[in-house]
C-alpha positions as CSV (number, residue, x, y, z in Angstrom):
1,X,-3.5,13.0,21.5
2,X,-1.6,10.6,19.2
3,X,-0.3,7.5,20.6
4,X,0.2,5.1,17.3
5,X,0.5,5.6,14.1
6,X,0.1,3.0,11.0
7,X,1.5,3.4,7.9
8,X,0.8,2.1,4.6
9,X,3.9,0.8,2.8
10,X,4.3,1.2,-0.5
11,X,3.9,5.0,-1.8
12,X,3.9,6.2,1.8
13,X,7.4,4.7,3.5
14,X,8.9,3.7,0.1
15,X,8.7,4.5,-3.3
16,X,7.1,1.7,-5.3
17,X,4.1,2.7,-6.8
18,X,5.8,3.2,-10.2
19,X,7.5,-0.2,-9.4
20,X,4.3,-2.1,-8.8
21,X,2.8,-0.7,-12.1
22,X,5.0,-1.2,-14.1
23,X,6.0,-5.0,-12.5
24,X,2.0,-6.2,-14.2
25,X,3.2,-4.8,-17.6
26,X,6.2,-6.8,-18.0
27,X,4.3,-10.6,-16.2
28,X,2.5,-10.2,-19.7
29,X,4.1,-8.4,-21.6
30,X,4.5,-11.1,-24.1
31,X,0.9,-12.4,-24.4
32,X,-0.2,-7.7,-24.2
33,X,3.6,-6.3,-26.5
34,X,1.5,-3.0,-26.4
35,X,0.6,-3.1,-23.0
36,X,-3.1,-2.2,-23.9
37,X,-4.8,-4.6,-21.7
38,X,-2.8,-4.1,-18.8
39,X,-3.9,-0.7,-19.0
40,X,-7.4,-1.2,-19.4
41,X,-7.4,-3.1,-16.4
42,X,-4.9,-1.0,-14.4
43,X,-6.6,2.2,-15.0
44,X,-10.3,1.8,-15.9
45,X,-11.6,-1.8,-14.6
46,X,-9.7,-1.1,-11.3
47,X,-10.8,-4.7,-10.2
48,X,-8.8,-4.5,-6.8
49,X,-5.3,-7.1,-5.3
50,X,-2.8,-8.3,-7.6
51,X,-4.6,-11.5,-8.0
52,X,-7.9,-9.8,-9.1
53,X,-5.7,-7.9,-11.7
54,X,-3.8,-10.4,-12.9
55,X,-7.5,-12.8,-13.1
56,X,-9.1,-10.2,-15.2
57,X,-5.7,-10.2,-17.3
58,X,-6.3,-13.6,-18.0
59,X,-10.1,-12.8,-19.0
60,X,-9.7,-10.3,-21.9
61,X,-6.4,-12.0,-23.1
62,X,-8.5,-15.1,-23.2
63,X,-11.3,-13.4,-25.2
64,X,-9.1,-11.7,-27.5
65,X,-7.3,-15.1,-28.0
66,X,-3.7,-13.6,-26.6
67,X,-4.2,-17.4,-24.8
68,X,-4.4,-20.6,-26.6
69,X,-7.4,-21.4,-26.7
70,X,-9.0,-23.7,-23.7
71,X,-6.5,-22.5,-21.4
72,X,-6.9,-22.6,-17.3
73,X,-7.1,-19.1,-17.3
74,X,-7.2,-19.4,-13.2
75,X,-3.8,-21.0,-13.3
76,X,-2.3,-18.2,-16.1
77,X,-3.9,-16.3,-14.0
78,X,-2.1,-17.7,-10.4
79,X,1.5,-17.8,-12.4
80,X,1.5,-13.9,-13.2
81,X,0.5,-13.1,-9.8
82,X,3.2,-15.0,-8.2
83,X,6.0,-13.5,-11.0
84,X,4.6,-10.5,-10.3
85,X,4.9,-11.0,-6.8
86,X,8.9,-11.8,-7.3
87,X,9.4,-9.1,-9.3
88,X,8.4,-6.7,-6.7
89,X,10.0,-8.1,-3.7
90,X,13.2,-8.0,-5.5
91,X,12.8,-4.3,-6.9
92,X,11.2,-2.6,-3.9
93,X,13.3,-4.2,-1.4
94,X,16.0,-1.8,-3.3
95,X,13.9,1.3,-4.7
96,X,14.6,5.1,-2.4
97,X,11.9,5.2,0.2
98,X,9.6,8.2,0.5
99,X,11.7,11.5,1.6
100,X,11.4,11.9,5.4
101,X,10.5,8.8,6.1
102,X,13.5,7.8,7.7
103,X,13.4,10.8,9.8
104,X,9.6,11.0,11.1
105,X,10.0,7.2,11.9
106,X,12.8,8.4,14.1
107,X,11.1,11.6,15.4
108,X,8.4,9.0,16.4
109,X,10.5,6.4,18.2
110,X,12.1,9.5,20.0
111,X,8.4,10.1,21.3
112,X,7.8,6.7,22.1
113,X,5.1,6.3,19.8
114,X,4.5,3.2,18.8
115,X,4.5,2.3,15.1
116,X,3.2,0.1,12.5
117,X,2.4,-1.2,8.8
118,X,-1.0,-1.9,7.6
119,X,-0.3,-2.6,3.7
120,X,-2.4,-4.9,1.5
121,X,0.3,-6.6,-0.6
122,X,-0.4,-10.3,0.5
123,X,1.5,-10.2,4.2
124,X,3.9,-12.6,3.9
125,X,5.7,-10.7,0.6
126,X,5.3,-8.0,2.5
127,X,7.4,-8.9,5.6
128,X,9.8,-10.6,3.4
129,X,10.6,-6.8,1.9
130,X,10.4,-4.9,4.9
131,X,13.0,-7.5,6.4
132,X,15.2,-6.9,3.5
133,X,15.3,-3.8,3.8
134,X,16.0,-3.7,7.1
135,X,12.6,-2.1,8.5
136,X,11.1,-4.7,11.2
137,X,12.7,-3.4,13.9
138,X,10.8,-0.8,15.4
139,X,7.3,-1.9,14.0
140,X,5.1,-3.2,16.2
141,X,2.6,-5.6,14.1
142,X,3.1,-6.1,10.0
143,X,-0.1,-6.0,8.5
144,X,-0.8,-7.2,5.4
145,X,-3.8,-8.6,3.1
146,X,-5.5,-10.9,2.7
147,X,-6.8,-8.8,6.0
148,X,-8.5,-5.9,4.8
149,X,-6.8,-2.7,5.8
150,X,-10.0,-2.1,7.8
151,X,-9.6,-5.3,9.9
152,X,-5.8,-4.6,10.0
153,X,-6.5,-0.8,11.6
154,X,-9.2,-2.5,14.0
155,X,-6.1,-5.0,14.8
156,X,-3.7,-2.5,15.6
157,X,-6.3,-0.2,18.0
158,X,-6.8,-3.4,20.3
159,X,-2.7,-4.4,20.7
160,X,-1.9,-0.6,21.0
161,X,-4.8,-0.1,23.7
162,X,-5.7,3.8,22.6
163,X,-8.7,4.4,22.0
164,X,-10.0,4.9,17.8
165,X,-9.2,9.3,17.5
166,X,-5.8,8.4,19.2
167,X,-4.9,6.0,16.2
168,X,-3.4,7.9,12.6
169,X,-3.9,6.2,9.9
170,X,-1.2,7.5,7.3
171,X,-1.6,6.7,4.0
172,X,-1.5,7.2,0.0
173,X,-4.4,6.0,-1.5
174,X,-8.0,6.2,-1.4
175,X,-8.9,2.3,0.6
176,X,-6.3,3.7,3.4
177,X,-8.4,6.6,3.1
178,X,-11.3,4.8,3.6
179,X,-10.3,2.7,6.4
180,X,-9.5,5.4,8.4
181,X,-12.9,6.8,7.5
182,X,-15.2,3.7,8.6
183,X,-12.9,3.2,11.5
184,X,-13.2,7.3,12.8
185,X,-9.4,7.7,13.0
186,X,-7.4,10.7,11.7
187,X,-6.0,10.2,8.5
188,X,-2.7,11.9,6.8
189,X,-2.4,11.6,2.9
190,X,0.6,11.6,1.2
191,X,0.0,13.0,-2.3
192,X,3.3,12.7,-4.2
193,X,3.4,14.0,-8.0
194,X,1.4,12.6,-10.8
195,X,-2.3,11.7,-10.5
196,X,-4.3,11.5,-7.6
197,X,-4.9,8.4,-5.7
198,X,-8.1,9.6,-4.2
199,X,-11.4,9.7,-4.9
200,X,-12.3,12.7,-2.8
201,X,-10.2,15.5,-1.3
202,X,-8.6,14.8,1.7
203,X,-8.3,16.3,5.0
204,X,-4.9,16.9,5.5
205,X,-2.3,15.8,3.1
206,X,1.7,16.2,2.7
207,X,4.3,16.2,0.2
208,X,6.3,13.5,1.8
209,X,7.1,12.2,5.2
210,X,9.6,14.7,6.5
211,X,5.9,16.9,7.2
212,X,4.7,14.4,9.2
213,X,5.7,15.6,12.6
214,X,4.1,18.5,12.4
215,X,0.6,17.1,11.4
216,X,1.0,14.9,14.4
217,X,1.9,17.7,16.7
218,X,-0.7,19.7,15.6
219,X,-3.4,16.9,15.9
220,X,-2.0,16.5,19.2
221,X,-2.8,20.3,20.1
222,X,-6.2,20.2,18.4
223,X,-7.3,17.4,21.3
224,X,-5.7,18.9,24.0
């Protein structure tokens, strides 16, 4: 039986993945007007979090003479990451929810199933965004980076006081699937239209959160 649910945030509760991708192009647009470097870093190199992304952008743009010779690339990367964060907070605070998100959260609340957020977004920024969306009430913990998603899942399990198999992770990306697999808890993939965000096909997938209740109930039946 599922006794608590951890949700990724971007692309799982709110429809923000394209906002976050577009923001990387915007912060370096002066130096990468055709977006080729941003696309290369995001689609081919895929270095990790926002700081790793902007460092890689600064490295490539520096090597190609797009930023001043001798410039402190780390300073450029930090400035771009900071601007990226501000842009994302503003836009994600106003973007639509993933269809069915509000109903799914209410369904869990009606059944007294604790819910949590487990995101890679830096935690302070994540908390501000969740607060601006008036979503804070109801979540037992709101966890983000720099802690890993696996570390956050372990913390959630300890906070909920449940067995690993009773914790459900819901997310839209490979890092969510991998964290759940490493901990050994069930995972539900939210698979939206567009290129797959998974390296391997998730065992359980839903198109949006309108399908979550049925999955939680089926997992409960399977464990009984």
